[in-house]
VEXDREN-2710 file (C-alpha; in Angstrom, 1 decimal):
% VEXDREN-2710
k/r/px/py/pz
1/MET/-16.0/57.7/-15.8
2/LEU/-19.4/56.2/-16.4
3/ASN/-22.6/58.1/-16.8
4/GLY/-24.4/58.3/-13.4
5/ARG/-27.7/57.2/-14.8
6/ILE/-26.3/54.0/-16.4
7/LYS/-24.7/53.1/-13.1
8/ASN/-28.1/53.2/-11.4
9/LEU/-29.6/50.6/-13.7
10/LYS/-30.0/46.9/-12.8
11/LEU/-29.8/43.9/-15.1
12/SER/-33.2/42.5/-15.9
13/SER/-34.0/39.9/-13.3
14/THR/-35.6/37.5/-15.8
15/LEU/-32.4/37.6/-18.0
16/ALA/-30.2/37.0/-14.9
17/LEU/-32.3/33.9/-14.1
18/VAL/-31.9/32.6/-17.7
19/LEU/-28.1/32.8/-17.2
20/LYS/-28.4/30.8/-14.0
21/ALA/-30.6/28.2/-15.7
22/ASN/-28.1/27.9/-18.5
23/GLU/-25.2/27.4/-16.1
24/LEU/-27.1/24.4/-14.5
25/ARG/-27.9/22.9/-17.9
26/GLU/-24.2/23.2/-18.9
27/LYS/-23.5/21.0/-15.8
28/GLY/-25.9/18.4/-17.1
29/LYS/-28.8/19.2/-14.8
30/LYS/-32.4/19.0/-15.9
31/VAL/-33.8/22.5/-15.4
32/ILE/-37.5/23.4/-15.4
33/SER/-37.9/27.0/-16.4
34/LEU/-41.1/28.7/-15.5
35/SER/-39.5/32.1/-15.6
36/VAL/-39.2/33.7/-19.0
37/GLY/-42.1/35.4/-20.7
38/GLU/-41.7/33.7/-24.1
39/PRO/-44.2/31.6/-26.0
40/ASP/-43.1/28.0/-26.2
41/PHE/-44.8/27.8/-29.6
42/PRO/-42.9/28.2/-32.9
43/THR/-43.6/31.2/-35.1
44/PRO/-46.5/30.2/-37.4
45/ASP/-45.3/28.9/-40.7
46/TYR/-47.1/31.6/-42.8
47/ILE/-45.2/34.3/-41.0
48/LYS/-41.8/32.5/-41.3
49/GLU/-42.5/32.0/-45.0
50/ALA/-43.2/35.7/-45.4
51/GLY/-39.9/36.6/-43.8
52/ILE/-38.0/34.1/-46.0
53/LYS/-39.8/35.5/-49.1
54/ALA/-38.9/39.0/-48.2
55/ILE/-35.2/38.0/-48.0
56/LYS/-35.3/36.2/-51.3
57/ASN/-37.0/39.2/-52.9
58/GLY/-34.3/41.5/-51.8
59/LYS/-36.2/43.2/-49.1
60/THR/-33.0/43.5/-47.0
61/ARG/-32.2/47.2/-47.3
62/TYR/-33.0/50.2/-45.2
63/THR/-36.6/51.2/-44.8
64/PRO/-37.9/54.5/-43.4
65/ALA/-36.7/54.7/-39.8
66/SER/-40.3/54.6/-38.4
67/GLY/-41.2/51.5/-40.5
68/ILE/-42.7/50.6/-43.8
69/LYS/-46.0/52.3/-44.8
70/GLU/-47.8/48.9/-45.5
71/LEU/-47.2/47.7/-42.0
72/LYS/-48.3/51.0/-40.4
73/GLU/-51.5/50.8/-42.5
74/ALA/-52.1/47.2/-41.5
75/LEU/-51.7/48.2/-37.8
76/ILE/-54.2/51.0/-38.2
77/ASP/-56.7/48.7/-39.9
78/ILE/-56.4/45.9/-37.3
79/TYR/-56.8/48.4/-34.4
80/GLU/-59.9/49.8/-36.0
81/LYS/-61.3/46.4/-36.5
82/GLU/-60.6/45.2/-33.0
83/GLN/-61.0/48.5/-31.0
84/SER/-63.3/50.6/-33.1
85/TYR/-60.9/53.5/-33.3
86/ARG/-58.9/54.6/-36.4
87/PHE/-55.5/56.3/-36.0
88/ASP/-53.9/58.5/-38.7
89/ILE/-50.8/57.3/-40.5
90/ASN/-48.8/60.0/-38.7
91/GLU/-49.9/58.6/-35.3
92/VAL/-48.2/55.2/-35.6
93/MET/-44.6/53.9/-35.9
94/VAL/-42.8/50.6/-35.8
95/HIS/-39.8/49.6/-33.6
96/PRO/-37.3/46.8/-33.0
97/GLY/-39.5/45.4/-30.1
98/SER/-42.1/47.0/-27.8
99/LYS/-39.5/47.5/-25.0
100/PHE/-37.9/50.1/-27.3
101/SER/-41.3/51.6/-27.9
102/ILE/-41.6/52.3/-24.1
103/PHE/-38.0/53.5/-24.0
104/LEU/-38.7/56.0/-26.8
105/VAL/-41.9/57.2/-25.3
106/ALA/-40.2/57.9/-21.9
107/ASN/-37.2/59.6/-23.5
108/THR/-39.5/61.7/-25.7
109/ILE/-41.9/63.1/-23.1
110/LEU/-40.1/63.0/-19.8
111/SER/-37.8/65.5/-18.3
112/GLU/-35.6/65.5/-15.2
113/GLY/-37.7/65.4/-12.0
114/ASP/-41.0/64.4/-13.7
115/ARG/-43.1/62.0/-11.7
116/VAL/-44.3/58.7/-13.3
117/LEU/-47.0/56.6/-11.7
118/ILE/-46.5/52.9/-12.0
119/PRO/-48.9/50.4/-10.3
120/LEU/-47.3/47.6/-8.3
121/PRO/-46.4/45.0/-9.3
122/TYR/-44.7/46.4/-12.4
123/TRP/-42.9/44.8/-15.4
124/VAL/-39.2/44.8/-14.5
125/SER/-38.1/47.3/-17.2
126/TYR/-40.5/50.2/-16.3
127/PRO/-38.6/51.7/-13.4
128/GLU/-35.2/51.3/-15.0
129/ILE/-36.4/53.0/-18.2
130/ILE/-37.9/55.8/-16.1
131/LYS/-34.8/56.3/-14.0
132/PHE/-32.6/56.5/-17.1
133/THR/-34.6/59.6/-18.2
134/GLY/-34.0/61.3/-14.9
135/ALA/-37.7/61.2/-14.0
136/GLU/-39.0/59.7/-10.7
137/PRO/-41.0/56.5/-10.6
138/VAL/-43.8/56.6/-8.1
139/PHE/-45.3/53.2/-7.1
140/VAL/-48.8/52.4/-5.9
141/ASN/-49.8/48.9/-4.8
142/SER/-52.6/47.1/-6.6
143/TRP/-52.8/44.3/-4.1
144/ASN/-55.6/44.6/-1.6
145/GLY/-54.4/41.7/0.7
146/ASN/-56.4/39.0/-1.1
147/GLU/-56.2/39.8/-4.9
148/PHE/-55.0/42.2/-7.5
149/TYR/-57.3/44.8/-8.9
150/TYR/-56.8/48.0/-10.9
151/LYS/-58.8/50.6/-9.0
152/TYR/-58.6/54.3/-10.0
153/GLU/-59.2/55.5/-6.4
154/ASP/-56.0/53.8/-5.3
155/TYR/-54.0/56.1/-7.6
156/GLU/-56.0/59.3/-7.3
157/LYS/-53.9/60.7/-4.4
158/GLU/-50.6/60.5/-6.3
159/ILE/-52.3/61.7/-9.5
160/LYS/-53.5/64.9/-7.7
161/LYS/-50.0/65.6/-6.5
162/GLY/-49.0/65.9/-10.2
163/ILE/-47.6/63.3/-12.6
164/LYS/-46.4/63.5/-16.2
165/LEU/-47.1/59.8/-17.1
166/PHE/-49.1/56.8/-15.9
167/ILE/-47.9/53.4/-17.2
168/LEU/-50.6/50.8/-17.3
169/SER/-49.8/47.1/-18.2
170/SER/-53.1/45.5/-19.2
171/PRO/-53.3/42.5/-19.3
172/SER/-50.7/42.8/-16.7
173/ASN/-47.2/41.3/-16.6
174/PRO/-46.9/39.8/-14.0
175/THR/-50.5/39.4/-12.6
176/GLY/-52.6/38.9/-15.8
177/ILE/-55.3/41.3/-14.6
178/ILE/-57.1/43.7/-17.0
179/MET/-58.3/47.2/-16.1
180/LYS/-62.1/47.2/-16.2
181/LYS/-63.9/49.6/-18.4
182/GLU/-65.3/51.7/-15.6
183/GLU/-61.9/52.1/-14.0
184/LEU/-60.2/52.9/-17.3
185/LYS/-62.8/55.6/-18.0
186/LYS/-62.0/57.3/-14.7
187/LEU/-58.3/57.1/-15.4
188/LEU/-58.7/58.5/-18.9
189/LYS/-60.8/61.4/-17.6
190/ALA/-58.2/62.1/-15.0
191/ALA/-55.5/62.2/-17.7
192/VAL/-57.5/65.1/-19.3
193/ASP/-58.3/66.8/-16.0
194/TYR/-54.9/66.6/-14.5
195/ASP/-52.9/66.8/-17.7
196/PHE/-50.8/63.6/-17.9
197/TYR/-50.2/61.0/-20.5
198/LEU/-51.5/57.4/-20.1
199/LEU/-49.1/54.8/-21.7
200/ILE/-51.0/51.6/-22.1
201/ASP/-48.7/48.6/-22.6
202/GLU/-50.9/46.2/-24.7
203/CYS/-48.2/43.6/-25.2
204/TYR/-50.7/40.8/-24.2
205/ARG/-53.9/42.4/-25.5
206/ARG/-55.0/39.4/-27.6
207/ILE/-54.1/36.8/-25.0
208/ILE/-57.2/37.0/-22.8
209/TYR/-59.4/34.3/-21.4
210/ASP/-62.9/33.2/-20.4
211/GLY/-64.5/35.6/-22.8
212/ALA/-63.1/38.6/-21.0
213/THR/-63.4/41.9/-22.9
214/TYR/-60.6/44.3/-23.5
215/PRO/-61.9/47.9/-23.3
216/SER/-60.8/50.1/-26.1
217/PRO/-59.5/53.3/-24.4
218/LEU/-60.4/55.7/-27.2
219/LYS/-63.9/54.2/-27.5
220/VAL/-64.4/54.4/-23.7
221/PHE/-63.3/58.0/-23.5
222/PRO/-62.5/59.6/-26.9
223/GLU/-61.9/63.0/-25.2
224/ALA/-58.5/61.6/-24.0
225/LYS/-57.1/61.2/-27.6
226/GLU/-54.2/63.6/-27.0
227/ARG/-53.4/61.9/-23.7
228/VAL/-53.3/58.3/-24.8
229/ILE/-50.2/56.3/-26.0
230/VAL/-50.5/52.7/-26.9
231/SER/-47.5/50.4/-27.0
232/GLY/-47.9/46.9/-28.6
233/SER/-45.9/43.9/-29.8
234/PHE/-45.9/41.0/-32.2
235/SER/-43.7/39.0/-29.8
236/LYS/-46.3/37.3/-27.6
237/THR/-49.4/37.2/-29.8
238/PHE/-47.7/35.7/-32.8
239/ALA/-44.8/33.9/-31.1
240/MET/-42.3/36.3/-32.7
241/THR/-40.0/37.2/-29.8
242/GLY/-36.8/37.0/-31.8
243/TRP/-38.1/38.9/-34.8
244/ARG/-38.1/42.1/-32.6
245/ILE/-41.1/44.1/-33.9
246/GLY/-43.1/46.4/-31.7
247/PHE/-45.2/49.5/-32.4
248/THR/-46.6/52.7/-30.9
249/PHE/-49.8/54.6/-31.5
250/ALA/-49.6/58.2/-30.1
251/PRO/-50.4/61.8/-30.9
252/LYS/-48.5/62.8/-34.0
253/GLU/-46.1/65.3/-32.3
254/ILE/-44.9/62.5/-30.0
255/ILE/-44.6/60.1/-32.9
256/LYS/-42.6/62.7/-34.8
257/TYR/-40.0/63.1/-32.2
258/MET/-39.9/59.4/-31.3
259/GLY/-39.1/58.9/-35.0
260/VAL/-36.3/61.4/-34.8
261/LEU/-34.8/59.6/-31.7
262/GLN/-35.2/56.2/-33.4
263/SER/-33.5/57.5/-36.5
264/HIS/-30.4/58.4/-34.5
265/SER/-30.4/55.2/-32.4
266/THR/-31.5/52.0/-34.0
267/SER/-32.8/53.4/-37.3
268/ASN/-35.4/51.1/-38.9
269/PRO/-36.5/47.7/-37.5
270/ALA/-35.1/44.7/-39.4
271/THR/-36.6/44.8/-42.9
272/PRO/-37.5/41.1/-43.3
273/SER/-39.1/41.2/-39.8
274/GLN/-41.4/44.0/-40.9
275/TYR/-42.6/42.0/-43.8
276/ALA/-43.1/39.0/-41.6
277/ALA/-45.2/41.2/-39.2
278/LEU/-47.2/42.5/-42.2
279/ALA/-48.1/38.9/-43.1
280/ALA/-49.0/38.2/-39.5
281/LEU/-51.7/40.8/-39.6
282/THR/-52.9/40.6/-43.2
283/GLU/-52.8/36.8/-43.7
284/GLU/-53.6/35.7/-40.1
285/LYS/-54.6/32.0/-39.7
286/ASP/-56.1/30.4/-36.6
287/GLU/-52.8/29.8/-34.8
288/VAL/-53.3/32.7/-32.4
289/TYR/-56.7/31.3/-31.3
290/LYS/-55.2/27.9/-30.8
291/MET/-52.3/29.3/-28.7
292/VAL/-54.6/31.3/-26.5
293/GLY/-56.8/28.2/-26.0
294/GLU/-53.8/26.2/-24.9
295/TYR/-52.6/29.0/-22.6
296/GLN/-56.0/29.0/-21.0
297/ARG/-55.9/25.3/-20.4
298/ARG/-52.5/25.5/-18.8
299/ARG/-53.6/28.5/-16.7
300/ASP/-56.5/26.5/-15.3
301/MET/-54.2/23.5/-14.5
302/ALA/-51.5/25.6/-12.9
303/PHE/-54.0/27.7/-10.9
304/ASP/-55.7/24.6/-9.6
305/LEU/-52.4/23.1/-8.5
306/LEU/-51.2/26.2/-6.8
307/ARG/-54.5/26.6/-4.9
308/LYS/-53.8/23.2/-3.2
309/ILE/-50.6/24.6/-1.5
310/PRO/-51.6/25.8/2.0
311/LYS/-51.4/29.5/2.8
312/ILE/-51.0/30.6/-0.8
313/LYS/-53.1/33.4/-2.1
314/ILE/-53.6/33.8/-5.9
315/THR/-55.5/35.9/-8.3
316/LYS/-56.8/34.1/-11.4
317/PRO/-55.3/35.8/-14.5
318/GLU/-57.6/37.2/-17.1
319/GLY/-54.9/37.4/-19.7
320/ALA/-51.1/37.1/-20.5
321/PHE/-49.4/33.9/-19.4
322/TYR/-48.3/34.4/-15.8
323/LEU/-49.4/33.5/-12.3
324/PHE/-48.3/35.8/-9.4
325/PRO/-49.1/33.9/-6.2
326/TYR/-48.4/35.3/-2.7
327/LEU/-46.1/33.0/-0.7
328/GLY/-45.4/35.3/2.2
329/GLU/-47.3/33.3/4.8
330/ALA/-46.3/29.9/3.3
331/ILE/-42.6/30.6/3.6
332/LYS/-42.6/32.7/6.8
333/GLY/-40.0/31.5/9.2
334/LYS/-38.3/29.4/6.6
335/PHE/-36.9/32.0/4.2
336/ASN/-36.0/35.6/4.7
337/SER/-37.4/36.7/1.4
338/THR/-39.0/35.3/-1.8
339/TYR/-35.6/36.1/-3.5
340/GLU/-33.9/33.7/-1.1
341/PHE/-36.7/31.1/-1.7
342/THR/-36.2/31.3/-5.5
343/GLU/-32.5/30.8/-5.1
344/TYR/-33.1/27.7/-3.0
345/LEU/-35.6/26.5/-5.6
346/ILE/-33.0/26.8/-8.3
347/GLU/-30.2/25.3/-6.4
348/LYS/-32.0/22.3/-4.9
349/TYR/-34.9/21.6/-7.2
350/HIS/-33.6/23.1/-10.4
351/VAL/-36.9/25.0/-10.9
352/VAL/-36.6/28.6/-12.1
353/VAL/-39.3/31.2/-11.2
354/VAL/-38.9/35.0/-10.8
355/PRO/-39.0/36.5/-7.3
356/GLY/-41.6/39.2/-6.6
357/GLU/-38.9/41.7/-5.7
358/ALA/-38.1/41.9/-9.4
359/PHE/-41.6/43.3/-9.9
360/GLY/-41.5/45.6/-6.8
361/LEU/-43.4/43.2/-4.4
362/GLU/-41.7/41.0/-1.9
363/GLY/-43.6/37.9/-0.9
364/PHE/-44.7/36.9/-4.4
365/ILE/-43.2/34.8/-7.3
366/ARG/-44.0/34.9/-11.0
367/ILE/-44.7/31.7/-12.7
368/SER/-44.9/31.5/-16.5
369/TYR/-47.2/28.9/-17.9
370/ALA/-45.8/29.4/-21.4
371/ALA/-44.2/26.0/-20.8
372/SER/-45.1/22.4/-21.4
373/GLU/-47.8/20.7/-19.4
374/ASP/-45.3/18.3/-17.9
375/ASP/-42.9/21.1/-16.8
376/ILE/-45.8/23.1/-15.3
377/LYS/-47.0/20.1/-13.3
378/GLU/-43.5/19.0/-12.1
379/GLY/-42.4/22.6/-11.4
380/ILE/-45.4/23.4/-9.2
381/LEU/-45.1/20.1/-7.3
382/LYS/-41.5/21.0/-6.6
383/ILE/-42.5/24.5/-5.5
384/ALA/-44.9/22.9/-3.0
385/GLU/-42.2/20.5/-1.9
386/ALA/-39.7/23.3/-1.4
387/ILE/-42.2/25.2/0.7
388/ASN/-43.3/22.3/2.8
389/GLY/-39.9/20.4/3.0
END
């Protein structure tokens, strides 16, 4: 007999689409994938060399379950440099990926029946992780009919009803929007006033465009220190998806018990990966800036192509590497849902995107522009053909 909670979980929609794309490739079809959130750049050489060096130097044994001290200190230093706030060594830990960071946070602080507020659209794993804890995900739409915007007043009603946790993805996966400083300050003050935790998923924090500023939460409202949890990753910024290194900043009691849980589950993150991540921070070259510049160029190209498709509404991303256009009016009367449209797009045009239903909003699709310029152009032209054909 299976655990009831595990039976309620769904396979990640993005991974399911990868499987479908692979099936088509095995049949000899050319597939254009604009679905998976993975940089198409290789891990920078200096990071790869650090990982190889670690292996050659025998750094292949267990480390402390919460990560090596050198990497924790480097994370503290870089956060202070970039966000003007310094954490203590007991307020940081390292994980095998930032998804596990969020999993540990949820399973450390949530109890059966707790309410967790998640803005729509959400990253696909948030509600599944919350449901696994026995807590209740509560969704509030961030779409105003024309664009996406994080606005505190939209969430205030549910906050006043009582929540244990608010999960904020900023820059957002899948919309690319960033919560503005004035809205973040209101949310942080509410976390203190209404006694809930704010988990900020900063997976794409360094992938921002047009000179946009990323507000530092504990500089904006330092009084919220005991309410703020920050989850981060090396995967997107440094093109290190397969290395599986993420991290958490949080109050020391939360970090303590997250460490206990990690010690009884995965134990330490892969040792060579930790040393590669250490090099990523302490020996950083200019590769990150080059990648972000290329993402911005692709964003502009993809955004302009999508705007030419009649009846589509689209918010211009400020960060991350996704577009989340509204197709509801464009496909009305032709398809029953965006899920049906994406299936048609795969089967007939061999273009893979993610339906909005995976992120909690029907009528939208997520397009990743972490792909080649040719694939982006051809993929969007085929999307237009599928809509108009």
